[in-house]
C-alpha positions in Angstrom: 5.7 -22.1 12.8 3.4 -25.1 12.0 0.5 -24.5 13.9 -0.4 -21.2 12.6 -1.7 -20.3 9.2 1.0 -18.7 6.4 0.5 -14.8 6.5 1.5 -13.5 3.0 2.2 -9.6 3.0 1.3 -7.5 -0.2 4.5 -5.7 -1.5 3.0 -4.4 -5.1 -0.1 -4.1 -6.7 -0.1 -3.3 -10.3 -3.0 -2.4 -12.4 -3.5 -1.8 -15.7 -6.2 0.2 -17.6 -7.6 -0.6 -20.6 -10.7 0.0 -22.8 -12.0 -3.6 -24.2 -12.6 -3.0 -28.2 -14.9 -6.1 -27.9 -17.3 -4.4 -25.4 -16.1 -1.2 -25.0 -16.2 -2.0 -21.3 -13.4 -0.5 -18.6 -11.5 -3.4 -18.0 -8.7 -3.9 -15.4 -5.8 -6.0 -15.6 -3.3 -6.8 -12.2 -0.2 -7.7 -10.8 -0.1 -8.5 -7.4 3.8 -9.7 -5.3 2.8 -10.8 -1.6 6.2 -12.2 0.6 6.0 -14.7 2.7 9.5 -14.4 5.2 11.1 -17.2 6.5 10.4 -18.8 9.8 11.9 -20.8 12.0 10.3 -24.6 13.1 9.7 -26.1 15.9 12.6 -28.1 15.6 14.4 -25.1 15.2 15.3 -25.1 11.0 14.7 -22.4 9.1 12.3 -22.3 5.9 12.9 -20.0 3.3 10.3 -17.6 2.7 8.4 -17.5 -0.5 7.0 -14.8 -3.2 3.7 -15.1 -4.6 2.7 -13.8 -7.9 -1.0 -13.3 -8.5 -2.3 -12.5 -12.2 -5.9 -10.8 -12.0 -8.3 -9.3 -14.4 -11.0 -7.4 -13.1 -11.8 -8.9 -9.6 -10.7 -12.4 -10.1 -7.5 -14.0 -9.6 -6.6 -15.7 -13.2 -3.3 -17.4 -11.7 -0.8 -17.8 -9.1 2.2 -19.2 -8.4 5.1 -19.5 -5.9 8.7 -18.7 -6.3 11.1 -19.7 -4.1 14.1 -17.4 -3.1 16.4 -18.8 -5.5 13.7 -18.0 -8.3 12.9 -14.8 -7.6 16.7 -13.9 -7.2 16.8 -14.8 -11.4 13.6 -13.1 -12.1 14.9 -10.3 -10.5 18.1 -10.4 -12.4 16.3 -11.1 -15.5 14.3 -7.9 -15.1 17.3 -5.5 -14.0 19.3 -7.0 -17.1 16.4 -6.1 -19.5 15.5 -2.0 -18.3 19.3 -1.8 -18.8 19.0 -3.0 -22.6 16.3 -1.0 -22.7 17.7 2.3 -21.2 21.2 1.8 -23.2 19.7 1.0 -26.4 16.6 4.0 -26.0 20.0 6.4 -25.1 21.4 4.8 -28.0 18.7 6.1 -30.3 18.1 9.5 -28.6 22.0 10.4 -29.2 21.6 9.3 -33.3 
């Protein structure tokens, strides 16, 4: 409710390791998804939850933003369509 801090739950962390061409050092970038569940207010209303996307490099957060559930649904659908298109094209190329 309004008097307790919001508690996000980590749902996914995707890490990418690469060699920095300038320094030769091993580097890491990452994407983290966190979820804030819906909650009921003291007045009896139910507020939507949020999805927080964080982008980082090594241990530093480089950027983060919140998505509403509607925005998260649109992102989900867009990713799903990209994967379906990718798989269809890959299958077409294998069958040539």
